[in-house]
C-alpha positions in Angstrom: 7.4 7.0 3.5 10.9 8.7 3.3 11.4 11.9 4.1 11.0 15.1 2.2 14.0 16.3 -0.3 15.1 19.6 -0.2 12.3 20.1 3.0 9.0 19.1 0.3 8.4 15.2 -0.9 8.6 14.9 -4.6 5.5 13.2 -6.6 7.7 10.0 -6.4 8.0 10.3 -2.8 4.3 11.4 -2.8 3.5 7.8 -4.9 6.5 5.8 -3.1 8.2 5.0 -5.9 11.8 5.5 -7.1 12.6 8.0 -9.2 13.5 5.7 -12.4 10.1 3.6 -12.0 8.6 2.3 -15.1 4.9 3.5 -16.1 3.1 0.3 -14.9 4.8 0.7 -11.3 3.5 4.2 -11.2 -0.1 3.5 -12.2 0.0 0.8 -9.4 2.0 3.0 -7.0 -1.1 5.5 -7.5 -4.1 2.9 -7.0 -2.1 2.2 -3.9 -2.2 5.6 -2.7 -5.8 6.2 -3.6 -6.9 3.0 -2.1 -4.7 3.8 1.2 -5.9 7.1 1.3 -9.3 7.1 0.0 -12.4 9.0 1.7 -13.7 6.1 2.9 -10.6 4.8 4.9 -11.2 4.5 8.3 -8.7 6.1 9.6 -8.2 9.1 6.9 -10.2 12.0 8.9 -8.4 10.4 12.0 -5.2 11.2 10.5 -6.7 14.4 9.0 -8.6 17.4 8.8 -11.3 17.1 5.9 -9.1 20.0 4.4 -6.0 18.0 4.8 -7.4 15.0 3.2 -8.7 16.8 0.2 -5.1 18.7 0.2 -3.5 15.0 0.4 -5.9 13.7 -2.7 -5.2 16.6 -4.8 -1.3 15.5 -4.2 -1.8 12.1 -5.4 -4.0 13.7 -7.8 -1.3 15.9 -9.4 1.4 13.5 -8.7 0.3 10.9 -11.0 -1.1 13.6 -13.2 2.3 14.6 -13.9 4.1 11.2 -14.0 1.8 9.4 -16.0 2.7 11.8 -18.7 6.2 11.3 -20.5 6.4 14.6 -21.4 5.4 16.3 -18.1 7.4 14.0 -16.2 10.7 15.0 -17.9 10.0 18.7 -17.5 9.8 17.5 -13.8 12.4 15.4 -13.9 14.8 18.2 -15.3 13.3 20.9 -12.9 14.2 18.5 -9.7 18.0 18.1 -11.1 18.0 22.3 -12.0 20.3 24.3 -9.9 16.8 26.1 -8.3 15.9 23.0 -7.1 18.1 22.5 -4.6 16.9 25.3 -2.6 14.4 25.3 0.3 10.8 26.6 0.3 11.4 30.4 0.9 10.8 31.6 4.4 7.9 33.7 3.3 5.7 34.1 0.3 4.4 37.5 -1.2 1.2 36.1 -1.6 -0.4 35.0 2.0 -2.6 32.6 -0.1 0.1 30.8 -1.5 1.9 30.3 1.7 -0.9 29.2 3.1 -1.4 26.5 1.0 2.3 25.4 1.0 2.2 25.0 4.8 -1.0 23.2 4.6 0.8 20.6 2.1 3.9 20.4 4.2 1.2 19.7 7.1 -0.2 17.0 5.6 3.0 15.1 4.3 3.9 15.3 7.7 1.1 13.8 9.1 1.1 11.0 6.6 4.0 9.6 8.4 1.9 8.7 11.2 -1.0 7.0 12.1 -3.9 7.5 15.0 -3.5 5.5 17.5 -5.5 2.0 17.0 -4.5 2.1 13.6 -2.2 0.1 11.4 -0.9 0.5 7.5 0.2 -2.2 5.1 1.4 -1.2 1.6 -1.9 -1.0 0.4 -4.2 0.1 3.3 -4.6 1.9 6.8 -7.0 -0.5 9.0 -8.3 -0.3 12.4 -6.4 -2.7 14.7 -8.2 -5.3 16.4 -6.1 -6.9 19.2 -7.6 -9.9 19.8 -7.7 -10.6 16.3 -3.7 -10.1 16.1 -3.1 -12.6 18.9 -5.0 -15.1 17.2 -2.9 -14.7 14.1 0.5 -14.4 16.2 -0.7 -17.4 17.9 -2.3 -19.7 14.9 -1.3 -23.2 14.6 -3.9 -23.9 11.5 -3.8 -21.7 8.4 -6.2 -22.4 5.7 -7.8 -20.8 2.4 -10.5 -18.7 4.5 -8.2 -17.3 7.6 -5.9 -15.9 4.3 -9.0 -14.1 3.1 -10.2 -12.9 6.8 -6.9 -11.9 7.4 -6.8 -9.9 3.5 -10.2 -8.3 4.7 -9.0 -7.4 7.8 -6.4 -5.6 6.3 -8.3 -4.0 4.0 -6.5 -5.5 0.5 -8.3 -6.7 -2.0 -7.3 -9.5 -4.3 -6.9 -7.4 -7.1 -4.1 -5.7 -5.2 -2.8 -9.0 -4.1 -3.0 -10.2 -7.5 -0.6 -7.1 -8.8 1.8 -7.2 -5.8 2.3 -11.2 -6.0 1.7 -11.7 -10.1 -0.3 -15.0 -9.1 -3.8 -14.6 -11.0 -7.0 -14.2 -9.3 -8.2 -17.3 -10.0 -5.6 -19.2 -7.8 -6.2 -16.8 -5.3 -9.9 -17.2 -5.1 -8.9 -21.2 -5.3 -6.3 -20.7 -2.3 -9.0 -19.1 -0.4 -11.9 -20.8 -0.7 -9.9 -24.4 -0.2 -10.6 -25.5 -3.6 -7.8 -28.0 -4.5 -8.7 -28.9 -7.8 -8.3 -25.5 -8.7 -5.0 -25.1 -7.4 -1.9 -26.7 -9.1 0.9 -29.1 -7.5 1.9 -28.6 -3.9 5.0 -26.9 -4.9 3.5 -24.3 -6.4 0.8 -23.9 -3.9 3.5 -23.1 -0.9 4.8 -20.7 -3.2 1.9 -18.9 -3.7 1.1 -19.0 0.1 4.8 -17.9 1.5 3.9 -15.1 -1.4 -0.1 -14.3 -0.3 2.0 -14.2 3.0 4.6 -11.7 2.4 2.0 -9.1 0.9 -0.4 -9.6 4.1 2.6 -8.9 6.4 2.6 -12.3 7.8 5.4 -14.5 9.1 5.6 -16.2 5.2 7.7 -19.2 6.4 4.9 -19.9 9.4 2.2 -19.6 7.3 3.7 -21.6 4.4 4.4 -24.7 6.5 1.2 -24.6 8.6 -1.1 -24.6 5.5 0.6 -26.9 3.1 0.2 -29.5 6.8 -3.2 -28.8 6.2 -3.2 -28.8 2.6 -1.4 -32.4 2.5 -3.8 -33.9 5.1 -6.7 -32.9 3.1 -5.5 -34.1 0.3 -4.8 -37.3 1.9 -8.4 -38.0 2.6 -9.6 -37.6 -0.9 
């Protein structure tokens, strides 16, 4: 995530979208953030205290509630460009409780930049690293659908997230992961699917596409 503007993150930075992002991107970014930092995330309470985790989830909700409402968003955008928005947060606040709340938010946002040892982050999720499986992926020489599914599940990414990212229908993705070749289009399109899926999963897209198509062609020549 980018560094905070004016020493604090904007709602756009919290959701990791550009200020001009359309509403559908705001919604997808909100879903990604909720999934990445959900209470069920194996890394969440390793990265944050319980109070910090709640504060972060509240920030995500605040960001979405503001940016998903056109009137609130226009007002918020105007505040970002107003002279007062160019000032950093004050060094002190007359209310200790307000200052404590601001400090807690800043600590949460700073910690969000980091991951605990043994965890990694994708665009969609935080997952626990399995070094043996990582080495297997690195040295892989045979790729098929079930392997792509195994990697997706390992990285805590669901099929809907891949579909939203790649614009490939879930029915095609399911066929791809199950080696249901009859449910897939022509090979040239299948290769494009694998490239996009591999990219979404953070893999070497050309290597995985080449290896998948090698097996795809071999299996189809036997039928």
